[in-house]
C-alpha positions as CSV (number, residue, x, y, z in Angstrom):
1,M,-32.9,38.5,60.8
2,S,-31.2,41.1,59.1
3,L,-30.4,40.3,55.2
4,I,-26.6,40.0,56.5
5,A,-27.6,37.5,59.4
6,E,-29.4,35.4,56.5
7,R,-26.4,35.5,54.2
8,T,-23.9,34.7,56.7
9,Q,-26.5,31.7,57.8
10,L,-26.7,30.2,54.4
11,V,-22.9,30.0,54.0
12,R,-22.7,28.0,57.3
13,D,-25.0,25.8,56.2
14,L,-23.0,25.4,52.9
15,E,-20.1,25.0,54.6
16,S,-21.4,22.5,56.5
17,A,-23.2,20.5,53.5
18,V,-19.8,20.0,52.2
19,L,-17.6,19.2,55.2
20,D,-20.6,16.7,55.7
21,H,-20.9,15.1,52.5
22,C,-19.2,11.5,52.2
23,M,-16.7,13.1,49.2
24,C,-15.0,15.8,51.7
25,A,-12.0,14.5,53.2
26,K,-10.8,17.6,53.5
27,F,-12.2,21.3,53.0
28,I,-9.7,24.0,52.4
29,A,-11.1,28.0,52.6
30,E,-8.4,30.2,51.1
31,G,-9.6,33.4,50.3
32,K,-12.0,33.9,47.0
33,R,-11.5,30.0,46.7
34,Y,-12.5,26.7,48.1
35,T,-11.6,23.1,47.8
36,V,-12.1,19.6,48.2
37,I,-9.8,17.0,48.8
38,Y,-11.7,13.9,48.1
39,P,-11.1,9.9,50.0
40,N,-8.3,8.2,48.5
41,G,-8.9,6.3,45.3
42,F,-11.5,8.4,43.9
43,F,-10.9,10.4,40.6
44,P,-10.7,13.1,40.1
45,D,-9.2,13.5,43.4
46,G,-10.6,16.9,44.4
47,A,-12.6,19.5,43.2
48,R,-11.7,23.8,43.6
49,V,-14.3,26.4,42.9
50,S,-13.9,30.4,42.9
51,A,-15.5,33.0,45.1
52,L,-15.5,36.0,43.0
53,N,-19.5,36.1,42.6
54,G,-20.0,35.2,46.2
55,K,-19.4,32.2,48.8
56,A,-23.1,31.0,48.6
57,P,-23.4,30.8,44.9
58,A,-19.4,29.2,45.0
59,L,-20.1,26.5,47.7
60,E,-23.8,25.7,45.8
61,T,-21.5,24.9,43.1
62,L,-19.0,23.2,44.6
63,L,-21.7,21.1,46.7
64,S,-22.9,20.1,42.6
65,V,-19.7,19.1,41.6
66,M,-18.9,16.9,44.4
67,E,-22.4,15.1,43.8
68,R,-22.2,14.9,40.4
69,H,-18.6,13.1,40.6
70,W,-19.9,10.8,43.5
71,Q,-22.9,9.9,41.4
72,E,-20.3,9.0,38.4
73,S,-17.9,7.1,40.7
74,M,-21.1,4.7,41.5
75,F,-21.6,4.2,38.0
76,W,-18.6,3.2,37.4
77,K,-18.1,0.7,40.3
78,Q,-21.4,-0.6,39.4
79,A,-20.1,-1.1,35.5
């Protein structure tokens, strides 16, 4: 598999991971920016990252932020 094909597959896999995350109610890919809208009742109500340094790093950052927001919301619901 070529390097381009590998990187394309990585981006597809990361996009799938974002879409499958429980915090993803809506996923918007617009140019050099990714936005996720969270389900109703969550604060913050979404996350946005810039893909200026590449799609894969942006999606990895987005997943990390989504997971952090999910963990933080669970903490506050337990308190």
